[in-house]
N, C-alpha and C positions, 0 to 999 in steps of 0.2 A: 421897831422901825416900821413906818407906814409905807404905803405903796408909793407915795410921792417921793420918798427919800431914797428909793432903790436906784443903782447905777446900771446902765446898759453898756456892755463893752463892745458892741458891734461896730460902730463907726470908728472907734479908735483902732480896732484890729485891722480894719480895712486900710486905714491910713498907714499903719505901720508896714503892712505887706506891700503897699504901693511904694513905699519909700525904699524897701529892700530891693524890689524889682528894678527900680530906677538906678539903684547903686550897682546892681549887677550889670545892667546895660552899659553903664559907664566903664566898667572894668574891661569889656570886650571891644571897646572902641579902637584898641591898638591893633587888632588883626582883622583880616577880611574874612568873613564867614562864607563857606561853600554853599552854593545853592543846590537845591534838589536836582536840578537839571544836570549840574556837573557831576554829581554823585552817580546818577544813572549812566552818564556817558562813560565814566571810569569803570563801572561794573560791566557794561556791555563790551568794553574794550578788552578787559581781562578774560572774559569768556571767549572772545574771538581768538585771542592768543592761545588759550588752552586748546581750542578746537583745532587750530592750525597745527599745534605741536602733536596732538593725538593723531591727526591725519597723516603727519609726516612719519610718525612711528608705525602706524598701520600700513602706510605705503611701503616702508622698508621691510616690514615683516612679511607682508604678502608677496613682495618681490623675491625674498629669500626662499619662501615656501615654494613659489613657482619654479625657482631654479632647482630646488631639492626634488620636487616632483618630476621635473624634466629629467634630472639626472637619474632618478630611480627608474623612471619609465624607459629611458634610453639605455641605461647600463645595468642597474641592479636587477630589475625584473628579468631581463634577458639572461643574466648570469644565473639567477635562481632557477629559471626554467631549464636552462642547460644543465645545471647541477642535478635537478630532479630527474631529467632524462638520463643522465649519466648513472645515477643511483638505480634507476629502473632497469637499465640495460645490465648493470652489474648484478642485480638481483636475479635477472633472467639467466645469466651465465651460471650463477651459483645454483639455481634450480635445475639447470640442464645438465650440469656436470655429473651428478649422481646417476642420472639416466644413462649417460655414456658409460659409466663404470658398470652399470647393471646390464649392459647389452649382452644378449645371448647369441647374436649372430652378426656376421659382417654387414648385413643390410641394416640392422638396428644401429650398429656402430656408425656407419656412414650417414645415416639419417640424423642421429644426434650430433655428430661432428659438424654436419652442415649447419645445423641450428646454432652451434657455438661460434662458427666462423661468421655467420650473419650477425650475431649479437656483437661479436668483436669488431666487425666493420662499422656497426652503428655506434659503438663507443668511440671509435676513431673519428667519425664524423662529428659527434657531439663535442669531443675534445678540441677539434680544430675550430669549431664554432665559438669556443670560449675565448679565442684570441681577440675578437671584436669587443669584448666586455671590458677590456683594459686590465685583465688579470696580470698580476706580477709575473715577471719572467721566471723567477725561481719556482713559484707555485705551478706555473704551466709546465716547466721542465720536469717537476716532480710527478705531475699527472702523466706525462709522456713516458717516464721511466716505469711507473706502475703499470701502465698499459702494456709496455713491452714485456714485463715480468708475467703478466696474465697470459699473454700470447705464448710465451715460452713454456709455462706450466701446462697450459692446455695442450700444447703440442706433445709434451712428454706424457701427459695423461692418455692422449689418443694412442701414442705408441705402445704404452703399457697395456692398454685394453686390447689393441690389435695382437700383441704377443700372447696375452692370456687366451684370446679366442683361438689363436693358432695352436697353442698347447692343449687347449680343451678339445679341439678337433682331433689332434693327435692322440689324446687320451681316449676319446670315444672310439677312435679307430682301433686302438690297442685293445680296449675292452671288448669290442666286437670280435676282433681276431681271437682273443682269449676264449670268448664264448664258443666260437666256431671250433677251436682246438679242443676245448673241454667236451663239446658235443661229440666230436669225432672220437675222442678218447673213450667216452662213455659208450658210444655205439660199438666201438671195437672191443670193449671189455665185457659188455653185457653177454654176448654169445659165449665168451670164455667162461663166465660165471655160470650160465645155464648149462653149458656142457659139463663143467666140473660137478655141478649138483646132480645132473643126470648120471654121469659116470659113477659118482659116489653111491647113488641109490642102487644102480644096477649091480655094481661090484659088491655092495653090502649084501644084496640078495644072493649073489653067487657064492660068497665065502661064508655065509651064515653057518653052513654045515661043515665047514672045513676047519683046519687046525687053528690054534691060537696064533701061530706065526703069521698066517694069512690075515687074520683080523688085525694084528699089530701092524702089518704092512699096509693094510687099508687105512688105518688111522694115521700112520706116519706119511702116507702118500696122498690119498685123496682128500682127507680132512685138512691136512696142512696146506695143500694146494688151494683148496677152497678158501681157507682162512687168509692165505696170502693175497688171493684175488680180491676178496672183500676188503681187506686192509688197503690194498692199492686203490680200489675204487673210493673208499672213504677218504684217503689222503689226497687223492686227486680232486675230489669235490671240495675238500677243505682248502687246498691250495688255490683253486679257482675262486672260491668265495672270498678268501682273504685278499687276493690280488684285486678282485673286482671292487671290494669295499675300500681298499687302500687307494685305488685310483681316484676316488672322489674325495679324499681328504685334502683340505686346502693347505695345511701346514705339514711339511714332511716330518718335522720334529714330533708330531703327535703319533706317528706310526713307528717311531724308533723305540726299541725296548730301553727301559731305564738301565738295565744291565743284562748281559747275556746269560748269566747264571747267578743264583742266589749267593750272597756273601753276607755273613753275619757281621763281619767287621765293618763293611761299608753300608750296611742297611740304613742306619740312622742318618748318615751323611747324605745318602740319596733321598731320604724322606725330607730332610731340611732343604736340600738343593732344589728339589722339584715341588716344594711347598705342598706336600701331600697332607690330606686331612683324614684319610681312611685307608686301611689296608686289609686284605683278606688273608687269613692264615690257615694252615693245617697245624695240628698239635705240635709236631716236631719242630716247626719253624719257631714257635715261641720258646721251646726248650733250647734251640740253638742260640737264640738271642740272649736268653738268660745265662747261658754258659759262656758267652763271649766276654772279652775284656771290656771295661767301662769305656764309653765313647763320650766326648764332650757334647755331642749333639743328641744324645739319647733322651735328654729332657728339654731340649730347645725346639722341639717340633711343635706343629699345630694339629696333631692327630686328635680327632674328637671321638673316633669310633674305630674299633677293629672287629671283624666278624669272621667266623669260620667254624670248624668243628675239630674235635680231638684235643682240645686244650685240657691237659690233665689237672685234676684237683690240686696236686702238690705243686704244680707250676703256676697256676692261676694267680693266687694272691701276691706272690713275690714278683711275678711278671708285671702285674698291674701297678704295684707300688713302685718298683724300681724305675719303670719307664713312664710313669705318670699317665697312664691311659685312662681317660675319663670314663669310657664305657666299653664293655666287652659284650658282644652279642654272639653267644654260642648257639648253634643250631644242630639239628639232627635230621638227616635225610639220606636217601639212596636213589641212584638214578632209576633203577627199575622198580623200586619199592613204592608203597603207598603210605608209609609212616613218615610224617614230617612234623617237627615241632621247633619252636624258637624260645630262647631264654631272653626275652626282651628286658626283664627286670635286672639282669646281671647277677643272678644268684650264683655264687661261687660253686663250681663243680657240676652244676646242673646242665643238662643238654637241652632242656626246654620244658614247657608246660602247655597243656591244652585246657584253656578255660572252660568252665562248665557250659557257657552259653554257645560254644562252637563244638562241643564234644560230639553232638549228633552229626556234625558235618565231617568230622575226622575220627571215626570210631577206632580207638586204640586201647589195647589192654596188655597186661602182663600176667602170664599164666605160669603156674608152678612147673618146674622143669627138672628132669632126672639127668644129672650131669654124666653119669656113667653110661646110661643107655642112650643119651643124647636125644631124648624125646619128651614130649609133654606128659605130665602126670594126669591121669583121669580118675574120676570118681566111680562109684558103683554103677551109675547110670551110663558111664562111658563118655561123659563130657569133661572138658578141661576145668581146672580149678583156678579161679582168679587169686592172685597173690594178695596178701595182707599188706598194709603200709610197711615200707622198708624191707619187704621180703623179696629176695632175688628170684627172678624168673625170666622167661623169654618174652620179649616185646613182639606183639603181633598187631596187624592192622586188617580190618575187615575189608574183604574184596566185594565191591559193588559194581555191577554192570549197569550203572545208571548214567545216562548221558548228562544229567544235571550235576553229577559228582565225578568228574573225570579224574580227580586226584585219588579216588578210591579204587581205580582200575589196576589190574596187574596183567600186563601184556604177555608175560612169560618169556622163555628163552627159545632158542632155535631147537633145542632138544626137549621133547615132551617129558622125558624122564626127569631132566633137571628142573623143569617147570613144576612137576608134581612134588618134588622134594621141598619146594618153597611154599607149598600150599598145605595148610592145616585145616582139615575138614571136620564137620560135626563138633565144633568147639563148644558152643554154649547151647546150641539147638540143632536138631537134625537138619542136615542139608546146608548149613552155613559154611562159608569158606573164609579163611584168614591167611594173610601173607606172613610168612615167617621171616623176621629180620635177621635171625641168626645171632642176635646180640642179647646178652643177659643184662637186664636193667632192674632197677628198683624205683619205686615211687614213694615219696614221703607223704606225710599227712597233709601237706599244702598243695599236693598235686605236681610237684616237680619231679621230673625223671632224671635218673643218674645212670650213666653208662658204667657197667661193671666189668664185662669182659666179652670176648667173642666165644661162641660155643665151639668147643674143641680145645680152647686154651685153658679153660677151667678144668680142674681135676679134683679128685677126692683124696683127702689126706686125713687119716685117723678119724674117719666118719664125718668129716667136714668138707664142704665145698670150698675150694681155695681158688681164688682168681689170681692168675699170674700177674695181672696188672697191679694188684695190691701188693704182692711181694716185690715187684719192681719198684713201686713207689717207696716201700719201706727201705729197700737197699739204697736208693738214691738219696735218702735223707742223711746218710753217713758222709762225713767230709772226705773229699778226694774222689768219690765215685760220681762221674758225670752222667752215665747212662747205664741201665741194666735191662737186658732182655731175658725174660724168664719163661720157660715152657716146661710142661710135664711130659715125661716119656715113660711108656709102659715097658718095663724090663722084667721079664720073668714073673709076671703076675703082680708086680709091685710098681709103684710110680716113683721114678727118680725125678728130682727137680734139677733142671739144667738151666744155667744162666750164662749169658755172655755179657760182660760189662766193660766199660771204658774207665780206666783209672787215670786221673790227671796227676802226673808227676809222682806216682806211687807204684811200687812194685813189690812183689813178694806175697806171702800168704797172710791173709787176715786171720786173726786168732778166733777160736771158738767153734764148737759144733763139729760136724763131719765135713768141713769145707777143705778141699785140697786143690792145689793147682794142677790143671790138666795139661796146660801147654800154652805157649805164646803164639798169638795169631797176629798177623799184620792187619792194619786197619787205617782208616782215614777219617778225619773229622769232617764237619760240615763245610770247612774251607778247602778240603782236598789236601790238607797237610798231614804229615805223619803224626800219629798219636804217641804220647809218652809210652803207654803200654795198653794193649788190648788183649784181654785174657778170657779164657773160658774156664768156668768152674762147674763142678758137679756136686750137688748136695743130696745125700741119701738120708732117708729117715732112719 
């Protein structure tokens, strides 16, 4: 195809498009078309209506907010402020009341009471001011009721404090009067004591060369009178001290004894009733408890520790097991002595132990002892001999006049002769001095001390030292024997063993050996009741 034969579609396409547009125009001839002006008018009209509606909503909202703010400002803020003032005044009363309770004088009480009354009046004013806030009548009435209760309680509190101050003043007056009486008593007694001492000394010098009867009369007269006066002075001081201390105890129940006298039957009931957690014993107390009938409360207690001295080795384990005692603290000490030790570990039978790191502070030793001569055994150089482990001897404590070691002092007794009897001199070196405890002990390999017997109670039997306490423990291991007291008696150059024991529900002669019934003796147990039988026996070797 040449170039002349080509067809060009342009004009034909334009014609066709024109024809279509004309046809479309003819189709819309039946409806009136909106002009641009009308459309703009409609749009602006819609926006105007929306603006008016929004303005109306905003006007309503702002009007309601204005009313709310007015109400809050006029009512709620006032109520909140009043409530805060009410809380503030109540807190001030709460803070002032303890000060009133702690008042130590009428002036302090009046001052604190005045503060409370002022605070209470301020609360009343604030409460009245709440009426204008439109508070509900029931709520307002409740506030008035609470205010009245506060006033009543404060009045009762002030009355109680006033009564306490009056009683305190009476107590102080009584204590002061007691002190005056005690001073007068002491002033009146001191010259009598001085005169008794003077008379005793003068009389002793006069009768030194006289007969035995005169000396006996001196002892029975002057010494007894002096002892009575000294006892009276001590008891008077004790009574005054106890009354003075008791006057300052707040709760009378704290100064009342749990029981007037010891009772083994009621002991555990008292422990549970008073919620005790510790008690102090002497050895016989534990034995009394162990020999008493079972009690429902003997294992319902809260005892955590019992402490004391004299708990016998044969009683210790059974006592601790039966009554479920968690810890027993046995100790050894004497009022005038310088030997003291504690068994903190609860070692059965031991009276204590002195650890190596404090041994230099509490010098204590056990030296060999001659039971028959009742004196320490000395070596060729004249010094005492320390006991080997588990060897029985007398326990002694070194006497030191060192102000830094007051526990090592020995003040002595009124009689110089008696004082010298308790001092053992030249023990381990020339010039040293040791306090004699008068107790036979032994010390094991671990350093625990064990009480054996008192000097004088131990005796020699067939070449052996026999401790009466060991014999007593052996006898009480037999069924039916509740207690045995054993002692040796020198009769015609030989030692007879005598014992007094308590038999529970058992009478007659026990078989074996040279034991025979010497006679029936009356007795009483730890409760004061009659025993089934209390007998004395004599055992001869």
